[in-house]
C-alpha positions, -999 to 999 in steps of 0.1 A, spaced: 0 -2 2 35 21 5 35 24 -31 -1 32 -39 -3 61 -13 30 73 -27 16 75 -64 -14 94 -50 6 120 -31 30 124 -58 -4 130 -83 -21 154 -59 11 176 -57 16 175 -94 -18 181 -95 -13 214 -75 11 226 -98 -12 219 -130 -41 236 -116 -19 266 -116 -21 266 -153 -49 244 -165 -46 260 -197 -14 234 -203 -40 204 -202 -49 220 -239 -14 204 -248 -18 165 -246 -53 171 -258 -45 190 -289 -16 161 -291 -46 138 -292 -66 153 -323 -34 162 -342 -27 124 -340 -56 115 -355 -60 132 -378 -27 124 -390 -34 90 -385 -65 97 -411 -45 115 -435 -22 82 -442 -44 53 -430 -75 62 -458 -50 68 -486 -28 32 -475 -60 11 -471 -73 29 -506 -41 23 -529 -40 -11 -511 -69 -27 -531 -101 -13 -510 -123 -34 -529 -102 -67 -525 -101 -61 -486 -137 -59 -486 -148 -95 -501 -110 -108 -485 -108 -93 -452 -72 -91 -460 -53 -59 -469 -22 -68 -491 7 -38 -483 34 -36 -507 64 -18 -505 50 20 -508 26 9 -482 50 0 -458 69 33 -463 42 57 -462 30 35 -426 64 44 -414 64 81 -423 32 80 -402 49 68 -370 79 94 -378 50 120 -380 29 104 -350 64 102 -330 70 135 -335 38 151 -327 34 131 -293 73 139 -280 69 178 -294 40 184 -272 54 163 -246 84 188 -244 58 216 -244 45 206 -219 76 196 -198 81 237 -208 55 251 -193 59 229 -162 93 240 -160 87 276 -161 62 275 -132 84 255 -112 108 282 -118 81 306 -102 70 320 -140 34 322 -152 33 298 -184 5 296 -210 2 279 -236 18 301 -264 51 303 -239 50 263 -239 51 258 -273 77 285 -279 99 270 -253 94 235 -271 98 250 -304 135 264 -292 147 227 -290 130 214 -322 164 200 -337 169 178 -308 129 174 -305 130 163 -343 157 140 -336 146 122 -304 111 118 -320 131 97 -352 146 76 -323 119 69 -304 102 55 -337 127 36 -347 133 18 -316 96 14 -311 91 1 -346 123 -25 -343 111 -41 -307 78 -42 -321 86 -62 -354 105 -81 -330 75 -92 -309 53 -102 -337 76 -125 -350 85 -139 -318 64 -162 -295 57 -163 -260 94 -160 -247 105 -138 -271 75 -115 -265 81 -117 -226 123 -105 -239 109 -78 -258 89 -65 -232 114 -61 -205 134 -46 -232 111 -20 -239 105 -12 -204 142 -8 -195 146 15 -226 114 33 -211 126 37 -179 165 43 -191 153 74 -211 129 89 -193 143 118 -181 160 123 -215 130 150 -229 136 171 -200 171 170 -202 166 187 -238 139 208 -226 158 222 -196 198 217 -201 192 228 -243 211 197 -247 213 174 -277 203 142 -279 234 121 -274 238 142 -243 208 141 -230 205 103 -232 239 102 -213 225 125 -185 193 102 -183 213 74 -184 233 87 -153 206 98 -134 192 61 -136 222 46 -129 233 64 -99 194 67 -80 168 49 -91 163 14 -101 129 -10 -109 109 7 -82 107 39 -105 77 21 -127 53 15 -94 65 50 -77 61 69 -105 30 48 -118 1 71 -126 -10 44 -147 -28 34 -118 -49 60 -117 -56 54 -153 -70 17 -140 -91 37 -114 -107 53 -140 -108 27 -162 -131 3 -142 -159 24 -136 -163 33 -171 -166 -5 -179 -185 -7 -150 -215 22 -164 -214 5 -202 -219 -30 -184 -247 -16 -163 -262 1 -190 -264 -30 -215 -284 -46 -186 -312 -20 -194 -313 -33 -232 -317 2 -247 -295 13 -273 -303 52 -259 -294 39 -227 -261 23 -237 -252 45 -267 -255 74 -240 -233 53 -214 -203 42 -242 -202 80 -253 -201 95 -213 -174 66 -211 -153 77 -239 -153 117 -228 -144 106 -189 -117 83 -201 -104 112 -226 -106 140 -198 -88 113 -173 -62 105 -203 -58 143 -208 -54 148 -166 -29 121 -163 -6 130 -190 -3 164 -174 2 153 -142 33 128 -158 47 159 -175 51 179 -139 62 149 -124 89 138 -149 100 177 -146 97 181 -111 119 148 -107 143 158 -131 151 186 -112 153 170 -79 174 140 -99 196 167 -111 200 191 -79 190 172 -50 164 196 -41 126 195 -48 117 222 -71 82 246 -64 65 244 -35 38 215 -42 65 187 -40 84 182 -10 115 168 -4 104 130 13 81 124 -17 106 128 -45 130 106 -21 110 82 -22 108 80 -55 145 78 -56 153 54 -33 185 35 -41 183 -2 -43 193 -25 -19 202 -60 -16 221 -55 -45 260 -50 -49 
């Protein structure tokens, strides 16, 4: 229960910061909407060029080299959108933690100042993700487990790459080195649990599922549709809030890892120190 209570406490502190600048919540929302538009603009032409008529009859889509190239290009663009808006959120959170008063414009401008490294990192992230996914699809159960472990390790080691790019203004190589150094020096396998905002997502998903299930017992399409729509809207709102909370905490965590001091008034030394507990029992 200690990890769960710690996550809730950290979420409250992150929300205290985000509440001062709720306009920053537009960043993950815009990111999601932009991603949907980009995906549609790529997938529809790819589907049509791959033989939509045959696909309707056979249920299968035959992709050629051109379609695969377009899919990879789409993945690169989607990766850039995600990374850029995450960087903007980190920039806004960093401004607030430093005593400033960020706006949507200043957050976007802060990310735009590091457009080169952000673009490079989005390519790296997309390539690594694509390779891992390709290996996973061609592997058995054991192979998928191994790929899952590798993916988790990559996520943990690179957790502070984007804050390093935005806050310190360094390139991808130096940001990766910085993130790796901070990871090796202070935290290990517990970071996933201690910074587990995914728990909050789970708390929101379960009521949404329960709402739809209960509505299904009514047998009314109107009631079921209304419940499903309400659940979707609720999950979107929850996803936006959790993305904002995660970005704020990621920024605070980087400051604490780099300086040993908790930034801002919402975070206290004990909470962040708990997320940076040294690993014990291994030498």
